[in-house]
C-alpha positions as CSV (number, residue, x, y, z in Angstrom):
1,M,2.6,-15.6,-79.2
2,L,1.0,-13.9,-76.2
3,S,-2.4,-15.1,-74.9
4,F,-4.8,-12.5,-73.6
5,E,-7.5,-15.0,-72.5
6,A,-8.3,-15.1,-68.9
7,S,-7.5,-18.4,-67.1
8,P,-10.2,-20.1,-65.1
9,E,-8.5,-18.9,-61.9
10,E,-8.7,-15.3,-63.1
11,E,-12.3,-15.7,-64.1
12,F,-13.1,-17.2,-60.7
13,W,-11.4,-14.3,-58.9
14,K,-13.3,-11.8,-61.0
15,V,-16.7,-13.3,-60.4
16,K,-15.9,-13.7,-56.6
17,M,-14.9,-10.1,-56.3
18,D,-17.9,-8.9,-58.4
19,R,-20.2,-10.7,-56.1
20,Y,-18.5,-9.5,-53.0
21,I,-18.6,-5.9,-54.1
22,E,-22.2,-6.2,-55.2
23,D,-23.2,-7.6,-51.8
24,C,-21.1,-5.3,-49.7
25,S,-23.0,-2.6,-47.8
26,S,-20.1,-1.1,-45.9
27,V,-18.6,2.1,-47.3
28,N,-15.4,1.5,-45.4
29,E,-15.0,-2.0,-46.8
30,L,-15.7,-0.8,-50.3
31,K,-13.0,1.9,-49.8
32,Q,-10.5,-0.9,-48.7
33,I,-11.4,-3.0,-51.8
34,A,-11.0,0.0,-54.1
35,T,-7.6,0.8,-52.6
36,M,-6.5,-2.8,-53.0
37,L,-7.7,-2.8,-56.6
38,V,-5.8,0.4,-57.4
39,K,-2.6,-1.2,-55.9
40,L,-3.2,-4.3,-57.9
41,A,-3.7,-2.3,-61.2
42,A,-0.6,-0.3,-60.5
43,T,1.5,-3.4,-59.8
44,R,0.2,-5.1,-63.0
45,Q,1.0,-2.0,-65.0
46,C,4.6,-2.1,-63.6
47,V,4.9,-5.8,-64.5
48,I,3.6,-5.2,-68.0
49,K,6.0,-2.3,-68.6
50,G,8.9,-4.4,-67.2
51,L,8.0,-7.3,-69.5
52,V,7.8,-5.1,-72.5
53,K,11.1,-3.4,-71.7
54,D,12.8,-6.8,-71.2
55,S,11.4,-8.1,-74.5
56,L,12.6,-5.0,-76.4
57,D,16.0,-5.3,-74.8
58,R,16.3,-8.9,-75.8
59,M,15.2,-8.2,-79.4
60,E,17.7,-5.3,-79.6
61,S,20.4,-7.6,-78.3
62,E,19.6,-10.4,-80.7
63,L,19.5,-7.9,-83.6
64,R,23.0,-6.6,-82.7
65,I,24.4,-10.1,-82.5
66,S,22.9,-11.1,-85.8
67,S,24.2,-8.0,-87.6
68,E,27.8,-8.5,-86.4
């Protein structure tokens, strides 16, 4: 079963980034952070889609094998 709970490392990174953004007073730095976060979100979405596709392909393959 999949787990959707954040690990301590992920929570640490989130808190660290939240604090950094909150304390940041440079618009240019905030733009860089926003750009990085958009790239990160897009990469994660690609990974999620790839994992879902792989899981579906495996299930379909197992279903074909078991029905033969």
